[in-house]
C-alpha positions in Angstrom: 0.4 -0.1 0.1 1.8 2.7 -1.4 -1.1 6.0 -1.4 -3.6 6.8 1.2 -6.8 6.3 0.1 -9.9 8.3 0.4 -12.6 6.9 3.3 -15.4 5.0 1.6 -18.6 7.5 1.8 -21.9 6.0 1.5 -23.4 6.3 -1.3 -27.4 8.5 -1.3 -30.3 6.0 -0.8 -32.4 8.2 -3.1 -30.2 6.1 -5.6 -31.8 2.4 -6.2 -28.1 1.2 -6.7 -27.0 2.7 -3.7 -25.6 -1.0 -2.1 -24.1 -2.0 -5.4 -22.1 1.8 -5.5 -20.8 1.0 -1.6 -19.9 -2.1 -2.7 -17.7 -1.1 -5.5 -16.3 2.3 -3.5 -15.7 -0.9 -1.0 -14.0 -2.4 -3.3 -11.9 0.5 -4.5 -10.8 0.9 -0.5 -9.5 -2.5 -0.4 -7.8 -2.8 -3.7 -5.8 0.4 -2.6 -5.0 -1.1 1.5 -4.4 -4.4 0.1 -2.8 -5.0 -3.3 0.4 -6.0 -1.9 -1.4 -9.1 -0.1 -4.1 -10.1 -2.5 -3.2 -13.1 -4.6 -4.3 -13.6 -7.9 -7.9 -14.8 -7.1 -9.1 -11.8 -5.5 -6.5 -9.7 -8.2 -8.7 -11.6 -10.8 -11.8 -11.2 -9.2 -11.8 -7.1 -8.7 -10.5 -7.0 -12.3 -14.0 -9.1 -13.5 -16.8 -7.7 -11.4 -16.2 -4.3 -13.3 -16.9 -5.9 -16.9 -19.9 -7.5 -15.6 -23.2 -6.0 -16.6 -24.9 -3.3 -14.0 -27.5 -6.2 -13.6 -25.5 -8.8 -12.7 -22.9 -6.8 -10.5 -26.6 -5.1 -8.5 -27.5 -9.2 -8.2 -24.0 -10.4 -6.9 -24.2 -7.4 -4.0 -27.6 -7.9 -2.7 -26.8 -11.8 -2.6 -24.1 -11.3 -1.0 -25.8 -8.5 1.8 -28.4 -12.0 2.5 -28.0 -14.7 4.6 -26.8 -17.7 3.5 -25.0 -18.7 0.4 -28.1 -20.2 -2.1 -31.0 -18.7 -3.2 -35.1 -19.3 -4.5 -34.7 -17.6 -8.4 -38.1 -16.6 -7.3 -37.1 -14.6 -3.9 -34.4 -12.5 -6.4 -36.7 -9.5 -7.6 -35.7 -6.3 -7.4 -37.3 -3.7 -9.3 -33.8 -2.1 -10.2 -32.5 -5.3 -11.7 -35.4 -6.1 -13.9 -35.5 -10.4 -14.2 -33.1 -12.7 -11.7 -32.8 -15.3 -14.9 -31.1 -12.5 -17.0 -28.9 -11.0 -14.5 -27.5 -14.2 -12.8 -26.6 -15.6 -16.3 -23.0 -13.6 -16.4 -22.2 -14.9 -13.4 -23.8 -18.7 -14.1 -21.3 -17.7 -17.2 -18.1 -17.1 -15.1 -19.0 -20.0 -12.1 -19.1 -17.7 -10.1 -22.8 -19.0 -9.4 -24.0 -22.9 -9.5 -27.7 -23.2 -11.6 -29.3 -26.2 -9.9 -26.9 -26.7 -7.5 -27.2 -30.4 -5.7 -29.0 -29.8 -1.9 -28.9 -32.2 0.9 -32.6 -32.7 2.7 -31.7 -29.9 5.5 -30.8 -27.3 2.2 -34.0 -27.8 1.3 -35.7 -27.8 4.1 -34.4 -24.3 4.5 -35.5 -23.4 0.9 -39.4 -24.3 0.9 -42.3 -24.0 3.1 -44.0 -26.4 4.7 -46.8 -26.1 2.4 -44.3 -26.6 -0.7 -42.8 -29.6 1.1 -46.8 -31.4 1.6 -47.2 -30.7 -2.6 -44.0 -31.9 -4.0 -42.3 -34.3 -1.5 -45.2 -35.8 -0.1 -44.6 -39.4 -1.4 -41.0 -39.0 -0.1 -42.8 -38.3 3.0 -45.3 -41.2 3.3 -42.4 -43.7 2.9 -40.4 -42.3 5.8 -43.7 -42.8 7.9 -44.5 -39.1 7.6 -47.5 -37.2 6.8 -48.0 -33.8 5.7 -49.5 -32.6 8.7 -46.1 -33.1 10.6 -44.1 -30.6 12.0 -41.1 -29.3 10.1 -38.4 -29.8 12.1 -39.9 -33.3 12.8 -39.9 -33.9 9.2 -36.4 -33.2 8.7 -34.8 -34.8 12.0 -36.5 -38.4 10.5 -34.9 -38.1 6.7 -31.9 -36.1 8.1 -31.1 -39.8 9.7 -32.2 -41.5 6.1 -29.0 -40.0 4.9 -30.5 -39.1 1.8 -28.0 -38.3 0.3 -27.4 -35.0 -2.3 -29.4 -33.7 -5.8 -30.7 -30.9 -7.4 -33.9 -29.5 -7.1 -35.8 -30.6 -10.1 -34.3 -34.1 -9.0 -36.2 -33.2 -5.1 -39.0 -31.5 -7.3 -38.8 -31.9 -10.3 -42.7 -30.3 -11.1 -41.7 -26.9 -8.6 -42.4 -23.9 -10.4 -39.1 -22.0 -9.2 -34.9 -22.3 -10.0 -32.3 -22.4 -7.5 -29.0 -20.8 -7.3 -25.2 -21.1 -4.9 -23.1 -18.7 -4.7 -19.4 -20.3 -5.5 -17.2 -17.6 -4.3 -18.7 -16.2 -0.8 -15.1 -17.4 0.9 -13.4 -14.7 -1.1 -16.0 -12.2 0.0 -15.8 -12.9 3.3 -11.9 -12.7 3.0 -12.7 -9.1 0.7 -15.0 -7.9 4.0 -12.4 -9.5 6.4 -10.0 -7.2 4.8 -12.8 -4.4 4.7 -13.9 -4.4 8.5 -10.4 -5.7 10.1 -13.3 -8.4 12.0 -16.2 -10.3 10.4 -18.8 -9.2 12.8 -19.6 -5.6 10.3 -20.8 -6.2 7.6 -22.1 -4.2 4.5 -25.0 -3.1 6.0 -22.8 -0.5 8.1 -23.0 2.1 4.8 -26.4 2.1 4.7 -27.0 2.9 8.8 -24.4 5.5 7.9 -26.5 7.3 5.5 -30.0 7.0 6.6 -28.1 8.3 9.6 -29.5 5.7 11.9 -25.2 5.1 13.3 -22.7 7.9 13.0 -18.6 7.3 13.2 -15.5 9.5 14.1 -13.8 10.4 10.9 -10.7 9.1 11.8 -7.6 10.3 9.7 -6.4 6.8 7.9 -2.9 6.4 6.8 -1.1 3.5 4.8 -0.9 1.6 7.6 -4.7 1.9 8.9 -5.1 -1.9 7.8 -5.8 -4.5 9.6 -3.4 -7.3 8.5 0.4 -6.7 7.4 0.4 -9.7 5.7 -1.4 -12.4 3.5 -0.9 -14.9 6.3 -2.5 -13.0 8.9 -5.6 -13.2 7.0 -5.6 -16.8 6.9 -4.6 -17.6 10.1 -7.7 -14.8 11.6 -10.5 -16.8 9.1 -9.0 -19.9 10.6 -9.8 -19.1 14.4 -13.1 -17.7 13.2 -13.8 -20.7 11.0 -13.2 -22.7 14.5 -15.0 -20.5 16.4 -18.0 -21.1 14.6 -17.4 -25.2 14.6 -17.5 -24.5 18.4 -20.5 -22.7 18.3 -21.9 -25.1 16.5 -21.6 -28.0 18.8 -18.5 -30.2 16.6 -16.3 -32.2 18.5 -13.6 -30.3 20.7 -10.7 -33.0 20.0 -11.4 -32.2 16.0 -11.2 -28.5 16.4 -8.0 -28.9 18.4 -7.0 -30.5 16.2 -6.9 -27.4 13.8 -5.8 -24.8 16.3 -2.8 -23.0 14.8 0.1 -22.7 16.3 0.6 -19.6 19.0 1.3 -16.5 16.4 4.2 -13.4 17.0 1.1 -11.6 16.1 -0.1 -10.0 19.3 -3.5 -9.1 17.6 -3.9 -12.7 16.5 -2.7 -14.1 19.4 -5.1 -12.6 21.6 -7.4 -13.6 19.3 -6.5 -17.3 19.2 -5.9 -17.3 23.4 -9.4 -16.6 23.2 -10.1 -19.8 20.7 -8.8 -21.6 23.5 -10.2 -20.1 26.8 -13.6 -21.2 25.3 -12.5 -24.4 24.3 -11.1 -24.9 27.4 -14.2 -23.4 29.4 -16.0 -26.3 26.7 -13.6 -29.5 28.2 -15.0 -27.4 31.5 -18.5 -27.9 31.2 -17.7 -31.9 30.7 -15.8 -32.8 33.2 -12.5 -32.9 31.8 -10.7 -30.6 34.5 -7.5 -32.1 33.6 -7.8 -31.0 29.6 -9.3 -28.0 30.5 -6.3 -26.8 33.1 -4.0 -27.5 29.9 -5.6 -25.5 27.5 -5.9 -22.7 30.2 -2.4 -22.9 30.4 -2.0 -22.3 27.2 -4.2 -19.1 26.8 -3.3 -15.7 27.3 -7.0 -14.7 27.3 -7.8 -12.6 30.6 -8.9 -15.3 33.9 -7.3 -18.0 31.9 -4.9 -18.2 34.9 -7.6 -17.7 37.1 -9.5 -20.4 35.7 -6.3 -22.6 35.5 -6.3 -22.2 39.2 -9.8 -23.7 39.4 -9.5 -26.6 37.2 -6.0 -27.9 39.8 -8.2 -26.8 43.2 -10.9 -28.5 41.4 -8.7 -31.6 41.0 -7.2 -31.6 44.5 -4.0 -30.8 43.1 -3.2 -27.9 46.1 0.7 -27.2 46.3 0.3 -26.7 42.3 -2.1 -24.6 42.8 -0.4 -22.4 45.4 3.2 -22.3 43.5 1.1 -21.0 40.4 -1.3 -18.6 42.5 1.7 -17.2 44.9 3.2 -16.5 41.2 0.3 -14.5 40.1 -0.7 -12.6 43.3 3.0 -11.6 42.8 2.5 -9.8 39.8 -2.0 -10.0 39.2 -3.0 -9.5 35.2 -6.4 -7.4 36.6 -8.1 -6.2 40.3 -10.2 -9.3 39.6 -7.2 -11.9 39.8 -6.4 -9.7 42.8 -9.6 -10.6 44.7 -9.6 -14.1 43.2 -7.0 -14.7 44.8 -7.9 -12.6 48.1 -10.1 -16.2 48.0 -8.1 -19.0 47.2 -5.2 -18.4 49.1 -6.8 -19.2 52.1 -7.9 -21.9 51.5 -4.6 -23.3 50.0 -3.4 -22.0 53.1 -5.9 -24.2 55.0 -5.4 -27.5 52.6 -1.9 -27.8 52.8 -2.0 -27.1 56.8 0.0 -23.9 56.5 -0.3 -20.6 58.2 -2.7 -18.0 56.7 -1.9 -15.2 54.5 -2.2 -12.0 55.8 -5.3 -10.5 53.9 -6.0 -7.0 53.7 -9.4 -5.7 54.8 -11.4 -3.7 52.2 -12.8 -0.4 54.0 -16.8 -0.9 53.8 -18.8 1.2 52.5 -22.3 2.9 54.5 -25.0 0.8 54.6 -28.7 2.0 54.2 -32.1 0.4 55.0 -35.5 0.9 53.2 -39.0 -0.4 53.3 -40.7 0.8 49.9 -43.9 -0.2 47.6 -43.7 -2.8 45.8 -42.6 -1.3 42.0 -40.8 -3.2 38.5 -37.6 -1.2 39.2 -35.8 -1.0 42.5 -33.5 1.3 41.5 -36.3 3.2 40.3 -38.2 3.3 43.6 -35.0 4.4 45.4 -34.4 7.6 42.5 -38.6 8.0 43.1 -38.2 7.6 46.9 -34.4 10.5 47.9 -35.1 12.9 44.8 -36.3 15.9 45.1 -35.3 19.5 43.5 -32.9 20.2 45.8 -31.2 17.1 45.9 -32.2 15.3 42.8 -31.0 11.8 42.1 -30.3 10.0 38.9 -30.0 6.1 37.8 -26.6 6.7 35.8 -24.9 3.0 36.7 -21.7 3.2 34.9 -23.0 5.4 31.8 -21.9 8.9 33.8 -18.6 8.0 35.1 -18.1 6.7 31.4 -19.1 9.5 28.9 -17.6 12.3 31.2 -13.9 10.2 30.2 -15.2 9.6 26.9 -15.7 13.3 26.0 -12.4 14.4 28.0 -10.4 11.8 26.5 -12.3 11.8 23.1 -8.9 13.1 21.3 -6.6 10.4 23.1 -9.4 7.7 22.3 -9.9 8.0 18.9 -6.2 9.2 18.1 -5.1 7.1 14.8 -2.1 5.5 15.9 -1.6 2.4 13.5 -3.1 -0.5 13.7 -6.7 1.0 15.6 -8.7 2.2 13.1 -9.2 -0.1 10.1 -12.0 1.9 7.8 -14.8 4.9 8.7 -17.6 2.5 10.9 -15.5 2.1 13.6 -16.7 3.1 17.2 -13.8 2.4 18.9 -10.3 1.6 18.3 -9.5 -1.7 17.9 -6.7 -2.5 20.4 -9.9 -0.7 23.5 -10.2 -3.9 25.6 -6.1 -4.9 25.0 -3.5 -4.8 28.0 -1.3 -2.2 26.1 -4.6 0.3 25.2 -3.8 3.0 28.0 0.0 2.4 27.3 0.2 3.0 23.5 -1.9 6.5 24.1 0.3 7.4 27.9 1.6 11.1 26.4 -2.5 11.4 24.8 -3.9 10.2 27.7 -1.7 12.2 29.9 -2.6 15.9 28.2 -6.4 15.1 28.6 -5.9 14.7 32.5 -3.8 16.8 33.5 -7.5 19.3 32.0 -8.6 18.1 35.0 -6.0 21.0 37.2 -7.7 23.9 35.0 -11.4 23.5 36.2 -12.5 26.9 34.3 -11.5 28.7 31.3 -11.4 27.9 27.7 -8.5 24.8 28.1 -10.6 23.7 31.5 -12.1 20.5 31.5 -15.7 21.5 31.9 -15.0 23.6 28.8 -13.8 20.9 27.0 -16.1 18.2 27.6 -19.0 21.0 26.5 -17.3 21.2 23.5 -17.3 17.5 23.0 -20.9 17.0 24.1 -21.9 19.7 21.4 -19.2 18.9 18.6 -19.6 15.2 18.5 -22.8 14.5 20.0 -24.5 11.2 18.4 -21.3 10.1 17.2 -20.6 6.4 17.7 -18.7 5.9 21.0 -17.8 2.9 23.6 -17.7 5.3 25.9 -20.2 8.0 25.9 -24.7 6.8 25.6 -26.0 9.8 24.3 -29.7 8.7 25.5 -28.5 8.6 29.1 -26.3 11.8 29.0 -29.1 14.9 29.1 -27.4 18.3 29.6 -28.9 18.6 32.4 -27.0 16.0 34.4 -24.1 16.9 32.7 -24.0 20.6 33.7 -25.3 18.9 37.1 -22.0 16.5 37.3 -19.7 18.9 35.8 -21.1 21.6 38.8 -20.4 18.6 41.9 -18.2 15.9 40.8 -14.8 17.1 42.6 -11.8 17.0 39.8 -10.2 15.0 42.3 -12.1 12.3 42.2 -13.0 12.2 38.3 -9.5 11.4 37.5 -9.4 8.7 40.5 -12.3 7.3 38.3 -10.5 7.9 34.8 -7.1 6.5 35.6 -8.8 2.8 37.0 -10.7 2.7 34.1 -7.6 3.2 32.2 -6.1 1.0 34.2 -8.4 -1.9 33.2 -10.7 -0.6 30.7 -12.6 -4.5 29.6 -13.4 -4.5 33.9 -13.2 -1.6 35.2 -16.4 0.5 32.7 -18.7 -1.8 34.4 -19.1 -2.1 38.2 -20.3 1.0 38.7 -23.4 2.5 41.6 -26.5 2.2 40.1 -27.3 5.8 41.7 -25.6 9.2 42.2 -27.3 12.4 44.0 -26.6 15.5 43.6 -26.7 18.8 46.3 -25.4 21.6 43.6 -26.0 24.1 46.6 -23.4 22.6 48.6 -21.9 20.9 45.4 -21.4 18.0 46.0 -22.2 14.2 45.5 -22.9 11.0 46.8 -23.9 7.4 44.7 -26.1 4.4 46.4 -25.1 1.3 45.3 -28.8 -0.4 45.1 -29.8 -4.2 46.0 -33.3 -5.2 45.9 -34.5 -8.5 48.1 -32.3 -11.7 47.3 -29.9 -8.9 45.3 -25.6 -9.8 45.8 -23.1 -7.5 45.1 -21.4 -8.6 42.3 -17.4 -8.7 42.5 -17.1 -6.1 39.7 -19.0 -4.0 41.9 -16.9 -4.7 45.2 -14.2 -3.3 43.6 -15.7 -0.4 43.2 -17.5 0.4 46.0 -13.9 -0.6 47.3 -12.3 1.3 45.6 -14.8 4.6 46.1 -14.1 3.3 50.2 -10.7 3.8 49.8 -10.6 7.0 48.8 -13.2 8.8 51.2 -15.7 9.0 47.9 -19.0 9.2 49.4 -21.0 6.4 48.6 -24.1 4.7 50.6 -25.3 0.6 49.7 -29.0 1.1 50.0 -30.1 -2.6 50.4 -34.3 -2.7 50.0 -37.1 -4.8 51.4 -40.6 -4.0 49.8 -43.5 -3.4 51.7 -46.6 -6.3 52.5 
């Protein structure tokens, strides 16, 4: 990639072929970014796609955007394309679409309605002891067990009044989508949603380094790991999937994805009761929490000495507050099992406790809001939204900084490394500059002015931190007036230490006292509710730093 390509912009929905223009735009973007990594097949596709008649191009894109790869031609009618048979003919001629492909019973059942099955396959049903009135799923279960093979629709149903076609280049299209988005969970509809204004994204400058993959083998590795995840979700044998897991990768991003796959495979082994196999897989995984699960497997197998050795190593350098919390519970148990003196444990401060008896409502949090809130001391149900949003607004420029490998395309709500351990360290200088504004409360460069400007300038843009619907101007102004800058800094620094874990678990409610210029947070627990681990960590953090915080336990009035 030698030049910076222009980011693709969604075509106007006033054009009936908007989706085709969007697809072409994406292809040009991919070509500019990845021409040095293309194989012959991809080069040939991009060259020959442009030579297709426009109706054939449009039909191809329509099928790419739909679920699956096999379609009835009577359901491919689009006014802007014209006759499906005419549009599909050039695709069949090139071998990109197969006409009347062989179909398994399962594929056939996906294409036909129950009425069509009864009308055209009644003899097949009778031969297997089924009636037309049976449930479609029950029919399929019986016929799938019969192992009937695969035949074209014209063999299964000679009298049926439509044809079936199958796309043969879906794997290539999936690779192109992967190159464009850097993932396989986004699809081409992002163009449409952006044009409709349903989703709007920050426009991050993209450079020649702004692509997800730097090597051809990285594309194959990502696709392979994704396929393994899909096989696991489909219930395939764990042993078969493990045989296909690639070796450790020197690309940290891909190794993280491999670590997540190994973690999921280990959880599956754990659910099967294969604790030793699960422990071995956790040992290979770099996914957050894998070491904690491995410790649990060792403990359940009564390997207490080995578990203690690993736990002590973890305690010397815990990967997160969550692991530290787990170790505080595990180490005393292991010491008891091994008849050792109990380890020293730091006692966490306990927040103040409120008791309330309230009329029963659907939401215990909203019941407390209604009970406590008044004009001079309003209460807001904010949970995680407020602190995350204030952080996102103050640090917008750091979050959306155009670092290499962070933004691959124009439809990202966050950098690709947001949840990775190096997220904050890669932007250390940028975040330091943002947090330094907290030392300046007023003036054009003060944190309040910066947050207000960002709120208005970026309002509605997708963000991993800001839920716009949860932050109106009255709440924003109340927070800026009542929350001390010192507390904001502490919260923001804690967020940056572990974004994955710490952007959740914050207290449910916040009560402001604007006349005094202060606040208190309130965690609400209804009958039978218990504090979750991430909530305990946030409560302990706030209590350690002297932040006003109550835990409110509610019982319902009889």
